N, C-alpha and C positions, 0 to 999 in steps of 0.2 A: 504494500500500500504506500503510495507516495507520501512523503513527510509533510507535516503542516509547519509552516515557517512564520515567525513573528518578527517583523522588522521594527526595531526601536531606533528612531531617527527623528531629527527635527523636521524633515521634509517628507511629506507623503509621497512625493514623486519617486523617492528611493524605492518604495514598495512596488510601484509600477515597473521600474527598471528591473528589479529583481524578479518579479513575476514573469516578465517578458523573456528574460534570459533563461530562467529555469524551465518554463513551459510545462510539458507533461511530467517533468521530474519533481514537481511539487504538487501536493493535493490542494493546498490553500496557502496564499501568502497574504498575511494581514499586516496592518501598520498601527503603531501607537507611538505617541511622544514619550520621552524619557520618564516623565512623572507618573504615567499611568501603566507602565510596563508590569510592575509587580501585581497590581490588581487584576489586569487582564489575564496574566498567566494563571493566577489562582482561580479566577472565574472559569477559564477554559478547562483547567484540571478538574475542578469540582463538577463540571457538567459532563465529564467523561469524554471530552474531546480535547485533550491536551496538545500543546504545541511540542513538536519534536526538536525544533531548532530555533534559537533566538539569534538574530543578526543585530548586534549592538554597535551603534556608531561610536567611534573613538573620541568624539568631541561632544561633551567634555570627557577627559581621559577617565576610563573606567577603573574602579578600584577592585581589589581582590574580593572585598566584602560584598560589593554590588554584584559581581559575577556569581558568587556563591548564593546570594539571596535570589537572584533571577532563576538560577538552576533549581533551587529548592522550591520556589513558588510554582514552577512549572512541572513539579513532580519528577525532576531528573532531566529536564530539557538541557540540551547541549548549547552552550553559549559561544558564539563565534563573534569576534570583534572585527569591524570594518575599519581599516586604517589606510592611510596613504603616506608615501614618503618613508625614508629609512628611519627617521626619528619617531614618526607616528607608529610604525610597525614595531620598533624596539620597545616603545612604551606599552603598546598593547600586549606584547609578549610577556610582560612582567605581571599581568593581572590575574593569571591563572585560567584564562579562557581555554576552551578546547582547541581552538585554532584561530588563525588570523586570516582574513580575506582582504587582499589588497584592492584598493580603489585606484583608478577606474576598473570596473568589473570586466572580466573576460568570461564569456558564457561557459566554455568547457571547464575552466578552472572552478567556477562557482558551482557547477553541477557536481564535480568531483568532491569538493570540500563539503558541500551539503550532504552528499551521499555517504561520505565516510564518517560524518558526525552522528548520523542516526544510529541508535542502538541496534545491535545485531538482531534482536528479536523482531525489529520492525522492518528489516530489509527483505525485499523479495529475493528469491534465490537466483544465483547465476551471475549477474553483471556487476555487483557491487565491487568497486575497486578497493584493493587493500590500501592501508595507509601508505605503504611504501611505493604504491603505484601512482601517486599523485605528484605531478611535476610542480616544483616550487619555484616561483620567480615573479618578477614584476617588470613593468616597463614594456617597451615596444617589442623587444626580442621574444618575450613569452607570448605576446599576442600573435606575432607572426608565426611562432612555432605551433600554437594551437590551431591557427588558421590552416597551416599546411597539413597538420594531422587530420583536421576535418575534411580537407580536400581528398586525401589519399586513403583514409581508413575504410571507406565504404567500397573501395575497389580491391582488386587482387594484384595491383601493380607492385613490382619489386621495389623496395625502398633501400637506399644506401645511406647510412647515418655516419657522418664524419665528425670527429672531435677528439680532443686530447683525452688521455686516460683519466677517469674519475669525473667526467662531465655529465654522466647519466644517459649514455647511449642505450643501454638495456632498458632503462626506465621508459624512454621514448618508444622503443620497439614494443614494449608490453602495453603501453597506452594505446598505440595503434591497434594492437590485437584486441584489447578490451573494448575498443570503440568500433570494431568491425563486425560484419555478420558472422565471423568465425569465433566470436567471443566465448561460446560454450565449448569449443573444441580445444585440444591441447596447445599450449605454448611451450615449445621445446627449445632449450638453450644449448648451444654447442660452442665452447670456447676453443677455436681452432689452434690457439697458441698453447693451451694447457694440456693437450693430449698428444703423446708421442706420435710421430708420423706413421710408424708401423702399425699403430693401433687405431688411428683416426679413420681409416677406410672402413674397418670393421664396425666402429662405433656408429658411423654415419649410415652405411649401407647394409650391414649385417652379413651373415654367411649361411651356407647350407651345411648340413652334416657331412663330414668327410672332406671339407674344403681344405683343411690343414690338420696337422697332428692332433691338436687339442679340440678340434671341432666335433664334439661328440653328439651335438644336437643342433637343429636349426636355431638361428638367432635373428630376431627382428632388429634392425638398426633404428637409430633415432629418426631417420627420415620417414620410415614407416610409422613410427610412434607419433609423428606429427600429422598423420593423415587427417585431412579435413580441417586442420588448424594452421598454425604458423610455426615455421622453423627459423629461429634466430641464430645466424652464424656470426658470432663475435670474433673480432680480429681476423677478418676474412683475408687480409693481406698475408697472413702466415700459412694459408692453405697451400700444401705442396702442389706442384704443377700437374702430376698425374690425377690428383683428385679434382683439380680445377676442370679438367676435361669431363670427368664424370658428373660434376655439378652442372656444367654447361648443358649436358644432355637432359638433365632433370628440368632445367629452366626452359629448354626448347620443346621438349615433348612430354614432360611430366612422366617420364619413364626412367627406371634404373634397374640395375642387375646386382643381386647379392654376390658376394665372393663365392666362387665355386658353382654358381647356378648357371644353367644353360637357357633360362627363360627370363624375359623382361617382366617387370611388374610395374603397374601404373600406380601413381600416387597423386592425390589432390592436396596440394600444400602451397601456402603462400610463404615466400622467402624474404626475410629482412636481413640485411647485412650491416656490419659496423666495423670501423677501423680507425686507428689513430695514425695510420701511415698515409703517405702520399701515393695513391695508386697510379697516378700519371707517371711518377718517377719509377715505380716498380715495373710498369709496362715498358717504359723506355729501357730499363735494364734487362728485360726479358724474363723477369721472375714472376710476372703476372700476365695472364693471357689477355690480349686486347679484346677478343670477342666476348670473353666472360665479363670484362670491365663494362662493356657496352650493355650487356644483359642485366647486370645488377645495378647500374647507375641510371636507371630510368627516372627515378624520383629522388634526387639527392637532398639530404637535410644536414645542416651544419650547426653544431652546438658550440656556443662561445665558452671560453674558459672562465672560471670564476673571477679572475683578476679583471675581466672586462665587464663584470656585472656586480660591483661592490655593494650596490643598493640591495641586493638579494641576500646579503650575509645575515641581516637581522631576521629575515623570514626563515632562513635555513637553520639558524641557531635556535629559534623558537621550536621549529619542527623536531630537531634532535633532542632538545631538552624534554619535550613531551614524549618522545619515543623512549628515552632511557630512564626517566624518573621512576616509572613503575618497576622496571626491571631491577634498578639499583635500590629501590626502596628508600629514596632520599627525596625530601620535599623541596627540591630545587625548582624555582619558578622562572628563572631567566638569568640574564647577565647584567652587570653594572654598565653604566655609560662608558666608563674607562676601559673595561674589558672589551666592549663592543668596538670602541675606537681602535684598540690595538689589533683586534681581529680584522677590522676593515683596512688597516694599514699594511697588512701582510699579503703577499702575492699568491699564496697557496698553489705552488707548482703541482701538488697532487689533487687540486680542484676540490669538488664537493666531498669526495671520499676522504681527503685529508682533513677537511673541516669537521666532518662527522667524527673522525678519530680524535681530534683535539677537544671537541666538546665532551665526548665520552670520557676522556682522561680527566678533564677539568671537573666533571660531575663527581667522579670518584673521590677527588681530594677536597672538593668544596666543603667548607665547614658551616655555611649558612644558606639562606634561601636564594642567594644570588651568587653567580660565578664571578669571582674577583679577578683583577689583573694577575695577581700572583698565583692564581690557580691554573693559568694557561701555560702550557708547555710549548712555547714557540721559539724558533731559532733567534739568536741575538740580532740577526738582520731584520727581525720583525719589530723594530722599534717604532714608536708612534711617529706618524708623519710630522715633518717639521723639526725633528730632533736628530742630532747626530751622536752616535755612540763613540765617544772619545776614549773609551776604555779598550778599544781595539786598534790594531795597527793601521796606520794611514793608508798603506797600499791596499789592504784588504777592503776597507770601507770604500775607497775610491773605485776599486774594481767593481764592487757591487753596485755602486751608483751608476757607473758606466753601463753595466749590464742592464740595469733597470731602464735607463734612457734608451738604449738600443732596442730593447724588446718593445717598449712603448712606441718608439718612432716607427719601427718596422710593422707593428700591428696596425697602426693608423694608416701607414703608407699602403699596405696591401689591401686594407679595407676600402680606402678611397679608390684604388685602381682595380678593385674586384679580383685580386689575385693575378692580374696580368703582370708578369715579371718584367717584360720589356718596357711597358709604360712606367712601372714603378722605378725601374733602374734609371730611365731618362729623367724622371722628375727628381730623383735623389742625386743625380750626377754621379752614379756609380756604375761599375761594370756589372753586367747582368749575372755572371757567374759568381762574383764576389757577394752580390746582394743575396743570391740564393743560398750560398754557403753560410752567410751570417744568419739568415732566417732559419736554416736547419739547426745551427748551433743553439738557437734560442727556442727550438722545438715548435716553430711556427709552420703549420701545414697550409700551403696556399689554397688547397682544395676548399677549405671552409670559408675562404673569402670570395670564392667565385659566385657570381650571380646565379641563383637557382634557375 
């Protein structure tokens, strides 16, 4: 049964916007001003028609006491705070709300956050996304991402997701699957870099009895396991050339052959791939088939690294605090302003995965309801913006400053020229090969800058 939502905001127009974006994903969307929220929640609960979710505006800033009162008045309703900007999101994350919804709203994100807030017993079976399956972010990049997911999810088009390690490529692939007509079928993940080459063929395609010494029975591979669903091939750039040819056949004819078999088998599967490598470069070196590249790169998607989206750090920190507080049994509610500033000043070369690790560590050592600066285990180079660490050697600090400048300059240069190396080199007054070598040294993949 679709959830009932109460919007607590100064403007009734917010209810109309939320109702339009949620559509059939909400049973009812009502509105009330701040002063009448508790009374309306109690009345609805007493009548046997309680609200499942409360969307509370962050202006004025909500307190933890108010959030608890609203939840109790609604008989256990989940309270989500609507906030905008990094400071507003950070403040909202400290009040103990179930989640934070960034404004301006994005339809797909709003649907996911409302969906995961509703108690398990109220959910219809099947399509409810898990908490870990919700993409977290704000600004134009997340809107563009959700727009592209909406474009491709309903089709069977092959998707190629590009991005640095830790940017959430598997999460995007899972979101596409959950939003597609195949959502009730399996979502099978294969990390092409994690399985030894000699075992990967057997894992993917399976074998028949007697195919080799230890083959005492038939074995279905992961490709067959994904039948009618989605096969996600992570780190596709690491796939050995012989297997690339077999995968190409699957994409062309939806047929494959198990090891030792003399008959082809048909499979109905959608394939999504991901990589942090530059496939153009791999094709040029001959380590990736050009025909396979064209087959998988039908609908490319590029995920920005965390250093290019610092405003999302507050949202992500809130998400990870909520994720781990129950597991650790610690009443941590958020981070102090100083701790957030320090996190925002750090580049996070490991991206979201590294941020999650740092928050998990900080929650273990935190002694109070807020994560303090001293609780954070960050490298010495992660000093607050605007300050220089004079306790370290001059040459070391200088080199880090130069590296940070080069990375920022190259990132903007490639963004402006949409990954076109020739144009970027001319604009920078650099030799094309030198520019590309410098970009590689800083881990910049020009594929993600190319215009989709």
